[in-house]
C-alpha positions, -999 to 999 in steps of 0.1 A, spaced: 9 722 -149 23 757 -154 49 768 -129 29 799 -119 0 778 -107 22 757 -83 40 786 -67 35 786 -29 21 750 -29 38 720 -14 48 698 -44 60 663 -46 98 661 -47 96 632 -71 71 642 -98 64 679 -88 27 674 -84 8 695 -58 1 678 -25 -35 668 -18 -30 644 10 -4 622 27 4 603 -5 11 618 -39 -17 610 -64 8 606 -92 37 586 -78 26 575 -43 52 596 -24 46 595 14 49 631 27 48 619 64 80 599 59 99 628 43 129 644 61 122 671 87 138 697 63 106 697 43 87 709 74 104 743 74 87 774 83 67 790 56 83 817 35 76 852 45 45 866 30 34 833 14 20 813 43 31 781 26 61 759 36 92 759 15 97 725 -2 128 707 8 157 706 -17 158 676 -39 188 655 -31 205 637 -60 205 600 -58 237 584 -43 260 569 -69 259 531 -72 290 513 -58 299 494 -90 336 489 -97 350 501 -130 361 466 -138 324 456 -141 312 485 -161 307 510 -132 324 544 -125 348 554 -98 332 570 -67 331 608 -67 356 628 -46 345 634 -10 336 670 1 364 671 27 390 664 0 399 630 14 399 600 -10 379 571 4 391 536 -4 367 518 -28 347 490 -13 356 455 -25 334 442 -53 305 421 -42 303 385 -53 288 382 -88 273 351 -101 298 333 -123 328 345 -104 343 326 -74 338 342 -40 368 354 -21 385 329 2 369 327 36 337 345 25 316 314 35 332 296 65 323 260 68 300 252 97 309 221 118 290 190 106 273 169 132 277 132 129 241 125 139 225 146 112 226 153 75 222 130 45 235 95 44 262 94 17 267 64 -5 295 40 0 328 56 -12 338 22 -27 307 23 -49 318 34 -84 282 43 -94 285 81 -100 248 86 -106 241 99 -71 257 106 -38 228 98 -16 211 66 -6 174 75 -7 146 51 0 123 47 -31 87 58 -26 62 31 -17 33 29 -40 -1 33 -24 -17 0 -15 -50 -3 -34 -79 -23 -21 -72 -50 -47 -38 -56 -32 -49 -56 4 -47 -90 20 -80 -108 18 -92 -126 49 -93 -163 49 -127 -176 39 -147 -191 67 -149 -228 60 -180 -249 67 -175 -279 89 -182 -312 73 -187 -345 90 -191 -381 77 -216 -405 93 -207 -441 89 -235 -466 94 -247 -501 84 -275 -495 58 -302 -523 57 -319 -508 26 -286 -507 7 -278 -543 18 -312 -555 6 -307 -539 -29 -271 -552 -31 -282 -588 -23 -310 -586 -49 -286 -578 -78 -257 -600 -66 -251 -636 -76 -248 -668 -56 -215 -657 -42 -233 -633 -19 -255 -660 -4 -234 -663 27 -236 -626 37 -258 -615 66 -266 -581 78 -249 -574 111 -272 -574 141 -253 -546 158 -233 -519 141 -230 -485 160 -230 -454 140 -197 -434 138 -194 -397 132 -160 -386 117 -151 -349 113 -137 -340 79 -128 -303 78 -92 -295 81 -79 -331 76 -71 -328 39 -77 -364 27 -94 -393 44 -89 -428 30 -118 -453 31 -112 -490 33 -100 -519 55 -67 -519 73 -39 -540 57 -16 -560 79 6 -567 49 10 -530 39 8 -517 75 -18 -491 66 -49 -481 85 -73 -458 66 -89 -429 84 -124 -444 78 -116 -479 87 -143 -504 77 -125 -534 93 -138 -523 127 -163 -549 139 -185 -557 123 -160 -558 94 -175 -551 59 -161 -579 37 -172 -562 5 -149 -532 10 -114 -531 -5 -83 -522 15 -79 -491 -6 -115 -485 -16 -121 -448 -20 -108 -413 -9 -125 -382 4 -105 -350 -5 -110 -314 7 -108 -287 -19 -94 -251 -17 -128 -236 -13 -137 -260 16 -158 -284 -4 -152 -321 -7 -150 -347 -35 -152 -385 -37 -126 -405 -57 -130 -442 -61 -96 -460 -60 -105 -486 -86 -120 -508 -59 -131 -544 -66 -168 -540 -60 -171 -503 -70 -187 -473 -52 -222 -461 -58 -240 -429 -46 -275 -420 -35 -290 -455 -41 -279 -457 -77 -270 -491 -93 -241 -478 -115 -208 -473 -98 -189 -440 -102 -159 -440 -126 -126 -448 -108 -100 -420 -103 -126 -393 -111 -134 -366 -85 -171 -365 -78 -182 -332 -60 -202 -339 -28 -232 -320 -16 -248 -318 18 -266 -351 24 -250 -372 -3 -248 -409 5 -218 -430 -5 -224 -468 -7 -194 -491 -2 -190 -529 3 -219 -551 15 -238 -527 38 -218 -496 45 -233 -462 37 -213 -430 45 -235 -398 46 -217 -364 44 -232 -335 62 -223 -298 60 -227 -285 95 
């Protein structure tokens, strides 16, 4: 803008633009924060305030050793002592510039053992724990079904056994009284089926020597075994007369695990039938 047009106007001390408000439209200068000297009385005959003199920027305090210039002479003729150089990155700070604060014994990091020669780190930090996924969460124990074995004298099985047996079974008679026994299975692992042996000193869990003793059962006749999923299997122990199931005539193979279902009937000896039930 030509100088003749700005005569008598308040102009920005930075960019010399005429004032139109509190802030300069060109450089953003705040007129309200200016020094009181700018609010001088208007010049005679103009009616406009005289703009304050523009002060030159203060020289930077940069030592000559780092590329700066010496500070200018003071107006009073006295020579001021130059300020010490500020700490510059790459140069050591002056001694005592950063006094060490006292270290509390109950705070701060835990340093590694000084005797440890591993120079990879100075801190003992706990490793992060991986988030536990649903697949790794402990699964609850499956609820196992209770199984029981019902031991009874079976007249129907006795009649079929006598029909297919030879003359050696002619002296067998069905017992007139044989109370039913209910034996719990779940949680017992294995239950042996047979007759107690005085010679071996063994008493099976399902003892068929209890009166009336079944003479057709072996001392180690069969075995009931619980599985990991709570089910049960039957294993014949290579008995003398064999073991049949559910009224069949053919005995099961010895030393082979036969899965059991609810209501299966196990035939042993001359008249014993063991029925398994899943409660």
